[in-house]
NUKE-285187 format. One record per residue (C-alpha): residue number from 1; residue in one letter; z, y, x. Coordinates in nm, 2 decimals, always signed. Layout:
% residues N
[NUM 'A' [Z Y X]]
...
This chain:
% residues 253
[1 'M' [+0.02 -0.25 -0.68]]
[2 'K' [+0.08 -0.59 -0.83]]
[3 'T' [-0.14 -0.88 -0.71]]
[4 'T' [-0.09 -1.14 -1.00]]
[5 'Q' [-0.21 -1.14 -1.35]]
[6 'N' [-0.49 -0.88 -1.29]]
[7 'T' [-0.85 -0.91 -1.39]]
[8 'V' [-1.05 -0.82 -1.10]]
[9 'L' [-1.41 -0.76 -1.02]]
[10 'I' [-1.54 -0.84 -0.68]]
[11 'T' [-1.88 -0.72 -0.57]]
[12 'G' [-2.06 -0.94 -0.30]]
[13 'G' [-1.80 -1.22 -0.40]]
[14 'S' [-2.04 -1.50 -0.31]]
[15 'A' [-1.99 -1.54 +0.06]]
[16 'G' [-1.79 -1.40 +0.34]]
[17 'I' [-1.51 -1.20 +0.30]]
[18 'G' [-1.56 -1.15 -0.09]]
[19 'F' [-1.55 -1.50 -0.12]]
[20 'Q' [-1.20 -1.49 +0.04]]
[21 'Y' [-1.07 -1.24 -0.18]]
[22 'A' [-1.18 -1.43 -0.49]]
[23 'K' [-1.05 -1.75 -0.35]]
[24 'L' [-0.70 -1.58 -0.26]]
[25 'L' [-0.66 -1.39 -0.59]]
[26 'T' [-0.77 -1.68 -0.84]]
[27 'E' [-0.49 -1.87 -0.64]]
[28 'K' [-0.24 -1.61 -0.71]]
[29 'G' [-0.30 -1.63 -1.08]]
[30 'N' [-0.56 -1.38 -1.14]]
[31 'K' [-0.88 -1.37 -1.33]]
[32 'V' [-1.16 -1.28 -1.10]]
[33 'I' [-1.52 -1.19 -1.19]]
[34 'I' [-1.79 -1.23 -0.88]]
[35 'I' [-2.13 -1.04 -0.88]]
[36 'G' [-2.42 -1.11 -0.62]]
[37 'R' [-2.79 -1.09 -0.64]]
[38 'D' [-2.84 -1.44 -0.49]]
[39 'K' [-2.82 -1.63 -0.83]]
[40 'D' [-2.82 -1.99 -0.62]]
[41 'R' [-2.53 -1.89 -0.38]]
[42 'L' [-2.32 -1.71 -0.63]]
[43 'Q' [-2.33 -2.05 -0.86]]
[44 'K' [-2.23 -2.23 -0.54]]
[45 'A' [-1.95 -1.99 -0.49]]
[46 'A' [-1.83 -2.02 -0.83]]
[47 'S' [-1.86 -2.39 -0.82]]
[48 'E' [-1.61 -2.41 -0.51]]
[49 'L' [-1.35 -2.14 -0.70]]
[50 'K' [-1.12 -2.21 -0.96]]
[51 'D' [-1.19 -2.05 -1.28]]
[52 'V' [-1.40 -1.75 -1.20]]
[53 'T' [-1.68 -1.59 -1.38]]
[54 'A' [-2.01 -1.55 -1.16]]
[55 'I' [-2.25 -1.27 -1.26]]
[56 'T' [-2.59 -1.21 -1.13]]
[57 'S' [-2.62 -0.85 -1.05]]
[58 'D' [-2.73 -0.62 -0.79]]
[59 'V' [-2.53 -0.32 -0.75]]
[60 'T' [-2.84 -0.10 -0.60]]
[61 'S' [-3.01 -0.16 -0.93]]
[62 'D' [-2.92 +0.10 -1.20]]
[63 'K' [-3.05 -0.10 -1.49]]
[64 'D' [-2.84 -0.42 -1.35]]
[65 'T' [-2.52 -0.19 -1.29]]
[66 'R' [-2.56 -0.04 -1.66]]
[67 'Q' [-2.59 -0.41 -1.80]]
[68 'L' [-2.30 -0.52 -1.59]]
[69 'V' [-2.08 -0.23 -1.71]]
[70 'G' [-2.16 -0.31 -2.05]]
[71 'R' [-2.04 -0.69 -2.02]]
[72 'L' [-1.76 -0.62 -1.85]]
[73 'I' [-1.64 -0.35 -2.16]]
[74 'K' [-1.74 -0.64 -2.40]]
[75 'D' [-1.58 -0.95 -2.24]]
[76 'F' [-1.33 -0.81 -2.00]]
[77 'P' [-1.18 -0.52 -2.18]]
[78 'E' [-0.85 -0.57 -1.95]]
[79 'L' [-1.06 -0.51 -1.63]]
[80 'N' [-0.80 -0.33 -1.42]]
[81 'M' [-0.91 -0.39 -1.02]]
[82 'V' [-1.24 -0.33 -0.84]]
[83 'I' [-1.30 -0.43 -0.52]]
[84 'N' [-1.66 -0.29 -0.40]]
[85 'N' [-1.70 -0.53 -0.13]]
[86 'A' [-2.09 -0.55 -0.13]]
[87 'G' [-2.25 -0.41 +0.20]]
[88 'R' [-2.56 -0.39 +0.40]]
[89 'A' [-2.59 -0.34 +0.75]]
[90 'I' [-2.94 -0.33 +0.95]]
[91 'T' [-2.89 -0.40 +1.33]]
[92 'Y' [-3.11 -0.18 +1.53]]
[93 'Y' [-3.08 +0.15 +1.75]]
[94 'L' [-3.21 +0.48 +1.69]]
[95 'T' [-3.39 +0.47 +2.01]]
[96 'D' [-3.60 +0.14 +1.93]]
[97 'K' [-3.97 +0.16 +1.89]]
[98 'N' [-4.07 +0.20 +1.54]]
[99 'A' [-3.71 +0.21 +1.45]]
[100 'N' [-3.79 +0.33 +1.08]]
[101 'A' [-3.42 +0.49 +1.08]]
[102 'F' [-3.50 +0.70 +0.74]]
[103 'E' [-3.60 +0.39 +0.53]]
[104 'K' [-3.31 +0.18 +0.68]]
[105 'G' [-3.06 +0.46 +0.65]]
[106 'A' [-3.18 +0.50 +0.28]]
[107 'D' [-3.12 +0.11 +0.22]]
[108 'E' [-2.76 +0.12 +0.36]]
[109 'I' [-2.63 +0.42 +0.20]]
[110 'L' [-2.76 +0.31 -0.12]]
[111 'T' [-2.60 -0.02 -0.10]]
[112 'N' [-2.24 +0.10 +0.11]]
[113 'Y' [-2.20 +0.47 -0.08]]
[114 'L' [-2.41 +0.53 -0.35]]
[115 'S' [-2.41 +0.19 -0.55]]
[116 'I' [-2.02 +0.24 -0.51]]
[117 'V' [-2.04 +0.59 -0.65]]
[118 'R' [-2.22 +0.48 -0.96]]
[119 'L' [-2.03 +0.17 -1.03]]
[120 'N' [-1.69 +0.33 -1.01]]
[121 'E' [-1.78 +0.64 -1.20]]
[122 'L' [-1.93 +0.40 -1.50]]
[123 'L' [-1.58 +0.20 -1.48]]
[124 'L' [-1.33 +0.48 -1.45]]
[125 'P' [-1.32 +0.51 -1.84]]
[126 'L' [-1.22 +0.13 -1.88]]
[127 'L' [-0.99 +0.13 -1.59]]
[128 'K' [-0.81 +0.46 -1.73]]
[129 'K' [-0.70 +0.24 -2.06]]
[130 'Q' [-0.51 +0.00 -1.82]]
[131 'K' [-0.13 +0.02 -1.74]]
[132 'Q' [-0.20 -0.02 -1.38]]
[133 'A' [-0.54 -0.04 -1.21]]
[134 'A' [-0.70 -0.02 -0.85]]
[135 'I' [-1.02 +0.05 -0.68]]
[136 'V' [-1.06 -0.12 -0.35]]
[137 'N' [-1.33 +0.06 -0.13]]
[138 'V' [-1.44 -0.19 +0.16]]
[139 'S' [-1.52 +0.01 +0.46]]
[140 'S' [-1.53 -0.01 +0.83]]
[141 'I' [-1.35 +0.17 +1.12]]
[142 'V' [-1.71 +0.31 +1.25]]
[143 'A' [-1.66 +0.55 +0.97]]
[144 'I' [-1.42 +0.73 +1.19]]
[145 'V' [-1.55 +0.62 +1.51]]
[146 'P' [-1.92 +0.56 +1.49]]
[147 'G' [-2.08 +0.27 +1.68]]
[148 'A' [-2.44 +0.26 +1.82]]
[149 'I' [-2.55 +0.12 +1.50]]
[150 'A' [-2.57 +0.45 +1.35]]
[151 'T' [-2.70 +0.47 +1.02]]
[152 'Y' [-2.47 +0.21 +0.92]]
[153 'S' [-2.19 +0.41 +1.08]]
[154 'A' [-2.30 +0.73 +0.87]]
[155 'S' [-2.30 +0.53 +0.55]]
[156 'K' [-1.97 +0.39 +0.59]]
[157 'A' [-1.83 +0.76 +0.71]]
[158 'A' [-1.99 +0.86 +0.37]]
[159 'L' [-1.78 +0.62 +0.18]]
[160 'H' [-1.44 +0.68 +0.38]]
[161 'S' [-1.49 +1.06 +0.26]]
[162 'Y' [-1.57 +0.97 -0.08]]
[163 'T' [-1.28 +0.75 -0.10]]
[164 'Q' [-1.03 +1.02 +0.00]]
[165 'S' [-1.18 +1.26 -0.25]]
[166 'L' [-1.14 +0.98 -0.54]]
[167 'R' [-0.79 +0.92 -0.43]]
[168 'I' [-0.71 +1.30 -0.46]]
[169 'A' [-0.89 +1.32 -0.77]]
[170 'L' [-0.69 +1.01 -0.94]]
[171 'E' [-0.34 +1.13 -0.80]]
[172 'G' [-0.09 +1.11 -1.07]]
[173 'T' [-0.30 +0.87 -1.27]]
[174 'N' [-0.26 +0.51 -1.32]]
[175 'I' [-0.53 +0.43 -1.09]]
[176 'K' [-0.45 +0.36 -0.70]]
[177 'V' [-0.74 +0.40 -0.48]]
[178 'F' [-0.74 +0.17 -0.15]]
[179 'E' [-0.97 +0.14 +0.15]]
[180 'L' [-1.01 -0.17 +0.34]]
[181 'M' [-1.10 -0.14 +0.73]]
[182 'P' [-1.19 -0.49 +0.84]]
[183 'P' [-1.25 -0.56 +1.22]]
[184 'L' [-1.54 -0.80 +1.34]]
[185 'V' [-1.52 -1.11 +1.10]]
[186 'N' [-1.66 -1.44 +1.14]]
[187 'T' [-1.92 -1.47 +0.86]]
[188 'E' [-2.26 -1.59 +0.81]]
[189 'L' [-2.38 -1.21 +0.77]]
[190 'S' [-2.23 -1.11 +1.08]]
[191 'K' [-2.40 -1.37 +1.36]]
[192 'D' [-2.64 -1.09 +1.44]]
[193 'I' [-2.33 -0.90 +1.58]]
[194 'G' [-2.12 -1.18 +1.76]]
[195 'G' [-1.94 -1.28 +1.43]]
[196 'E' [-1.82 -1.59 +1.59]]
[197 'N' [-1.59 -1.40 +1.79]]
[198 'G' [-1.44 -1.23 +1.49]]
[199 'I' [-1.13 -1.32 +1.28]]
[200 'Q' [-1.14 -1.55 +1.00]]
[201 'P' [-1.22 -1.40 +0.68]]
[202 'S' [-0.87 -1.54 +0.53]]
[203 'E' [-0.70 -1.30 +0.75]]
[204 'V' [-0.87 -1.00 +0.59]]
[205 'G' [-0.80 -1.13 +0.24]]
[206 'E' [-0.44 -1.18 +0.34]]
[207 'A' [-0.40 -0.85 +0.46]]
[208 'L' [-0.55 -0.69 +0.19]]
[209 'V' [-0.31 -0.84 -0.06]]
[210 'S' [-0.03 -0.75 +0.14]]
[211 'A' [-0.16 -0.40 +0.15]]
[212 'L' [-0.19 -0.37 -0.22]]
[213 'E' [+0.18 -0.49 -0.27]]
[214 'R' [+0.30 -0.21 -0.05]]
[215 'D' [+0.07 +0.05 -0.17]]
[216 'E' [-0.08 +0.09 +0.19]]
[217 'F' [-0.37 +0.28 +0.10]]
[218 'E' [-0.58 +0.30 +0.40]]
[219 'I' [-0.59 -0.08 +0.54]]
[220 'H' [-0.64 -0.11 +0.92]]
[221 'V' [-0.70 -0.51 +1.01]]
[222 'G' [-0.70 -0.66 +1.36]]
[223 'D' [-0.90 -0.45 +1.62]]
[224 'T' [-0.95 -0.17 +1.37]]
[225 'A' [-0.56 -0.09 +1.41]]
[226 'K' [-0.60 -0.08 +1.78]]
[227 'I' [-0.93 +0.17 +1.77]]
[228 'Y' [-0.75 +0.38 +1.48]]
[229 'K' [-0.45 +0.43 +1.70]]
[230 'L' [-0.67 +0.50 +2.01]]
[231 'F' [-0.87 +0.76 +1.79]]
[232 'L' [-0.53 +0.95 +1.69]]
[233 'S' [-0.48 +1.02 +2.03]]
[234 'S' [-0.78 +1.08 +2.21]]
[235 'P' [-1.12 +1.06 +1.95]]
[236 'A' [-1.34 +1.05 +2.29]]
[237 'E' [-1.14 +0.74 +2.42]]
[238 'A' [-1.20 +0.57 +2.11]]
[239 'L' [-1.57 +0.64 +2.10]]
[240 'K' [-1.58 +0.52 +2.43]]
[241 'A' [-1.38 +0.21 +2.36]]
[242 'M' [-1.59 +0.15 +2.05]]
[243 'N' [-1.92 +0.18 +2.21]]
[244 'S' [-1.83 -0.01 +2.56]]
[245 'R' [-1.70 -0.36 +2.42]]
[246 'K' [-1.91 -0.65 +2.43]]
[247 'K' [-1.83 -0.70 +2.05]]
[248 'P' [-1.84 -0.47 +1.79]]
[249 'A' [-1.53 -0.35 +1.55]]
[250 'L' [-1.72 -0.35 +1.24]]
[251 'Q' [-1.79 -0.61 +0.97]]
[252 'T' [-2.12 -0.66 +0.79]]
[253 'T' [-2.00 -0.70 +0.44]]
């Protein structure tokens, strides 16, 4: 997949690794559109980036998503890359008193899985018109080796399965489907899970661009690669390692 002269949509592009994707891709000569639901944070991000378009939109809202797609079709008919980076992680455990796992899990499933299914489906007709196109779903190693933050892991597992199905469905077309699995990343949103111990967002951005260039469809970054390798040899040992380490190997996008 080429990594220059694309028109790229990045959800959750106002902070963290989403901001780094936007920064790196604009520097490489791509036209970038970032979206987020916090208007002030989105505008601040846009002011720090070069030649990006910022659109306030909530991917969990059907109305917002359909309005967004309508604008993209009208104003950016050349759109050929979508990076589904917006995510939701609620730090709690199933054994917590009054965990309220149903509502928290529903929130995470909507943001991390169903909203991506909806946006991709609405954008597929536009992407199919391009000579070359890509969809990048930002997942997590907990999709394969779950952590104790159970409903987050489950939402990413759903996304992982869907991504594989979408890749199979689009095989032989102009659209390539990638899945990015970052490790713990040092961002504002990962503070509650020890984010200061994680890698820098720029490392994740560079790994994504490199993988796009190589057509590496499932991208394991940093500690994610180590856990995945262990999983291939012993799923039980990988599960033990994931849940005994002091810092989780997941990223809350």
